[in-house]
N, C-alpha and C positions, 0 to 999 in steps of 0.2 A: 893861372890868377895868382895875382902876385900875393908876394909875402904879405901878413898884418903885419899892423906898426901899434905893438899893445900899449894902450894904456893903462893903469891901473887904480883900480875905486874898489873901495870894500863898505861892508857894511855888515855889522855886530851880532852875535846874539840872534838868530831866529827862534820865532817859537819853541821848535824841535828841541832848543836847547844845542844845536849845533850854529858853530860860525862860518860865514858865507863870505868868499870872497870870490869876488868877477874880474876878469879882463873885458876888457873893452876894445873896439876897435875906430877910434876916433871920425875914419874914413867913408864909416857906415852911419855914421848916424848915432853913435854910440852902441852899437848894437851888439852883447854881449858875443865872444867866440870861445868863453871858456870859462867857466864855474868848477871853485873849490870849495867842498864842505867840509871843514873840522869839528871836532872830537872837543870838546873842554880843554885836554889838554894839549891840542896846538897840532893832532896828529891829522892827516888827512885820511878822509873815510871815501870819498867819492868826490870823483871831477867827470866834467861834463864837456862835450866840448862841440861846437859848429864848426865841422870839418868843410863843409864848401861854402860857408857865408853866406847861408839862405834864410839866417837868423834864426832856423830851430836848432835844437840840438840833435846832435844822433850819433855820438858817440857815448859811451859813459864806463867809468871806470871806478871799477874800488876795491878798496881796501883794508886790510886787515888789521886787528891792532898790533902788531910789529911793523906795520907800512910796506907788506909784499902786496903786491896783485892779490886777489881772490877772483874776479871776476870780470870779462869787456865785451859788451853791448855795441852790436855797430849796424845802425840803419843803414841798409846800402844802398836802398831806394830813394829813401828821404821821404818814405812816408810815415813818418812820426811813430813807427815802429819797428825794434831791433830785430835784422833777418839772422846776425852770424852772434854767438853767443859762445863765449871762450871761457871757461873753468878752470882756478888755479890748486897745484898746491905747492907750499914752501915756494912762491913764487916762479914757480914751471909749470906750464899749460899740460893740460889732463884729459882733456875732452872740449868737443868742442861741438854746438847744436846748432844747424844751420835750417832756414825755410827757404830752400833752393826754387819753390815758385812764386816767392814774394806774395804771400799770401799769411803769412804771420802765423803758419803750420809749420812744425819743425818735422821736417822727411829725413834727416842726416844726421846720425851720429857718428863721431870720430874719436875713439879712443888712444892715446898718446902713451907710449913708453916716457921714460926717465930721460932720453935725448929725444925728444920729442917729436920722433919716429912714429905714424900710424902702425897702433898693432891690430886694433879692427873697425870696422866702418859700419856701420846699420842703416838700414836702407828700410824704408814704409814707401812700399810699392803700389797699396792699395787703398793710401788716404784713411787708412784707420787708426792715425797718430801713432803708431806702434810699431817700432823695425820687425819689417817681415822678412825681412835677406840681412844677412851678416856674412863681410868677408874679412876673414881674416889675414894678418901681412906677417914675414920674417925680413929683415934686410929690406927693407921697402918694397916688393915684390908681393903678392898676392898667392897663397898656399892653400887656399880654401876659403867656400861660399856656403853658405847654408840659406835656402830658402822653406817662413813657413806662412804660409799666406794668412792664415785662421792662427795666427799665434797660438797653436796649441802647446809649441815644445816640441812637437813630433816633425822634425823637417820633413818636405816633401820632395826637396831635390838638392844634393851638394855636387857641388862640382870641385875639382883637385887640380891643381896648376901647379907645374914644373916649368922653372924658369918662365915665368910669367906667361906660359901657355897651357890651357886646360889640356888636362892627361887624362880625366875621369869626370864621367858625371853619374852619381845613382840615385835613385830616380823612384818613388813609390809612389807605383800608378793607381791604388785602389785603397790608399789614406790610412792601411791597418799600421802605419807607425814602422814599416819595413822595406828596406831597398827591395824590388824586382824588376830594376832594370838597368843594368850597366852598358855603357859606352867608353870605348878605350880610344885615345886621340896619341897619333903621333906628328909633332910639329905642328897639331892644332889642329890636324885631320881626321877623320872620323877613320879608324880602322877596323872597327868589331866591334859588335852590340850582343851582349847575354840578355835572354830573359828569364823570368821565374814566372811563367804563366800559371801555375798552380798554388805557388805561392807556398811550396813546402820546404824551401831552401836549397831545390836544384837546380839547374839551369838544362832550361828543356828547347831555347830556341836559341840560335848561335846565326847572325847575319857578317858577314866579311866585306868591304868596303874599297875600293878605288873609286880617287877623286870623287869624294861624295856620293858614289852609287854602290849599289848595292851587288855583289856578283856571284857569290856562294852563300846558299841560306841550310844550315842543320837543323835537324827537330828531332828532335825523343818522342816517338809517339809511342810510348808503352812507358814510360815513366821511368825506368830502369837503371838511369841514366846513361846509356848507348844510345847517337843518333843512327837513327834509321833510316832517315831519308836524309838526302842530299840533291836540293836543285842549287843551277845554275844560271845567272843572269848576262843575258845582255842587252844592257839599255833600261825596256822596260820589261822585254822579251823573256823568258822560259827558252832558254836552249835544251839543257835537260835536265833528266830528272834520276838520280838513283836511291831504290829502296831497298834494303835490306830486311830480311825474315829470318835469318839462319840465328841460331841462338850461340851465345861465347861472345869471345873477343874480337873483334874487328883490327 
């Protein structure tokens, strides 16, 4: 798209008490490509732009009394509704809200630090209009994510990351607000999974994995913290089972 050649025109003191300044493109039949709104002291408080030349404004910038940007809205699919909104503090972006499905409903939230790096991201995974998954970042890398599909404040699944790869997943499988299943990963591959099936804070089932397949499973049958059954697998088949009935430590 060729650069616009601006011809300036102005109208003064609209009914809201604001001054309006309009930039026109003479090549497009005097179609406005930018509008600037001023307060009575001559400070810009809002700017509107037509970035694709279709005659409709698709970018709105709002300013505070010090002339710093407060908010920017962008209509990326040109349907007349903002799809991205960026909020600023002291002239720096602090939060982004995005309607990623182009339906006008916000489903992504980004919170930024003083350097403009993402600190955490919220995502609506079920169409509720609220964040149901949060991802936390350090130095640009995810370190933890929490899923709360019911927006109850009690996460049902927490994923821990190391060097950008999953290192552990904690899950609440019965909805009591406490994790009872723990999966451990090395280099992004599942190597061990532990379960507290009785929800008493004790692991009573433990599985070991190689290349994503279960190869050994240990089970505490008596609830005394000792694994008294061991089952070995090859593929989908059990190849050996060991059970212990003795007392004391193995």
